Every structure is written in C-alpha cells, then in structure tokens.
N, C-alpha and C positions, 0 to 999 in steps of 0.2 A: 668749742668754747667761743663765746662772743665777748668781745671787749672793745673799749674805745680805741679808735685809730690813733696811732702816733705818727709823727712826720716820717719816720723811717719805713712805715707801711705804705706810703702813698704810691710808689711805683707798682706794688702788687695790687693795690686797689684799682688803679687805672687798667691794669691787665684784666682783672675780673670784670670790670664794667664793660670794657670793650668786647671781650669774648662773649659775655652774657647778652649784651644788646646786639652783638653781631649776628646771633642766631635769628633775632627778630628781623634784622636787616635782610638777611638771606631769605627768610620765609616770605617776606612781603616785597622783595625786589628793591630795597633801598640801597643806594650806592653813594659814594662820596660826591658823585656828580649830581644826582637828583635830590640828595638830602644831606648836604654837607654839615648842617647843624644838628643832625640826629646824633644822639649820645654815642653810638658805636664809633662815630668818626670824629666827634668834636671834643671828647673829654681828654684832658691833658693833665700831666702832673702839676704844672704851674697853676692850672685852674683849681685843682683839688687843694693844693697848698694854700692858695688865696682863700678858698672857702673855709679851710681849717683855721688859719691864722688870723685872717683879716675880717671875714664875714661871720665868724663864730657859728658855723654849722656844727651840729653834733654829728660825729661820724663813728660808726661801729662796724666791726668786721667779725666774721665767723672764721675760725681756724680749725683745721684738722691737723693736729701736730703743729708743725711750723708752716704749713701751707694755708694761705688765705684762700678761702673757697666761696665767701659771700660777703656782701657789703650793703650798707644803706647810709643815708644821711638825712638829717632833719634840719630844716630851715625854720626858725621861729619867726612868726608873723604877728601882726597886731591882733587884738581881740581874743587873746588866749588860743590862737590857732597856730598850727605848724604845717609845713609841707613835707611830705615824704618824697625823697629823691633817690634815684639810682639803685633801688632795691635790685640786687644782682646775685645770682648764684651761678657758679661755673656749670656748664651743661652736664658734665660727668657726675655732678652731685645733686642734680635736680630729682624731684619726686621721692625724696627721702626725709622731708620735713625741715630742711635747712631754711628755705624761704619762709615757712610758717614760724620758725624759731626767730628769725631776724625780724619778722613783722611783729611778733609778740614783744620782742625786746624794744622795738621802736615805740609801740604803744606804752610800755612801761616808762621809757625814758621821756616821752612826751608828757605823760601825766605827772611825772616827778618834777617837770619844769613848768607845770601849771597850764598845760595845753588841754583844752576841752574838745577841740575839733582838729582832725587831721585831714588835709587835702592832698590829692595827688592827680597827676596827669598820666594818661596812657595813650597808646596808639589805639584809636577807637576801633579800627578794623580787627584788632587782636581780641577776638571774642573769648578765647581760652583764658587770657590774662584777666579780662574784665570779669568773667565768671569766678575766677580764683579770688579776686578781691571782694566780690559780692559775697562769696562764702565766708569771708573773714569780716563781714559786717559793713563793708563800704556800700554806699548808695550812689548810683550814677546821677549826676546833676546837669549834664549838658555836654555840648560839643562846640568846637570852633575849627574852622578851616583857614589855614594860613597859606598864602601863596608860595612860601618858601619850603613847604613840606609836601611830599606826595601822599600824605595821609591826613586824616582828620584827628585832631586832638580831642580826647575824651576826658572829662573831669569827674572825679569821684570824691566823696567825703565820708568820714566816719566820725560819729560823736564818741568821744572817749569818756 
C-alpha cells in the first residue's frame, strides 16, 4: 500500500533512504569522508521534517503490513515542473515492482498537482539506474561534475 507520509513515519523514511542509497555508496565506493553530502550519509529526520512541514514536499511511502519498504518525495518547482527525490526501496524488496509502483504513484501525484514535467538527478555512473529510468520514459538531458562529489551528477526529465 502506498500512502502519504505522516510525521510519525519520518524515522522509518530516513532508515529506508539511508539503507537504499547505502547500496549505491558501497557499489561505487562512496564514503562519509569522500562524499559527505551523498544521500546515504546526509539525510536526517530533521531534514525530512523540514521538507514535509516547511518546504511543502509531497512525500509518499510504500508499506508491507506495518513495515515501510519504499519512499519518494516530490518538490514542486516553477513552470509546472517538479523534481523527484529520494526514490528508495529497501534492498530485500527490490526487483518485485515496488520501485515501479512508487514511480507510477509519483507520476499520478505530480499530474494531480498540475505538473507537466518531472526532473530528477542520478549518479551518472550508475548505468543500471539510468536504464531503469529510461525504461520508464525519462530522457537523459546532461551531466554536471561538482568538486564535492566523487561522481558525476546526471540529469533526466520526463514529460507527464
């Protein structure tokens, strides 16, 4: 079941995001020392609470029973655009359609709020993830290298 995140879910959301992005960190050799700003190391309950309450992000989570197993958030931008953030699925629940269900839910919620375009950023070197997003209709639009990350940021967009 996918539903909107409540403040009482925040600590579980942080755990899912950290564990999910932690596999990427391990696969690509990111550490707190060489990539302190990477999501696996930088996401906190305070940050998510601020996004939920003050910055008006739309947050949704997938539950299996009482267990939160997946998460995403949407940040609404200008020009009827939104940004998909932190799409995460616990590793034990991957490859069973949970991520695709979360993504479909994100598309629906974005459209309901008037968004016509969805943007996202990825670790460019993660070709498996890039291909997954491409299979779901995203188009790669460019890259940017920041001195504070040991990877290249890739950007993708989908017309809704």
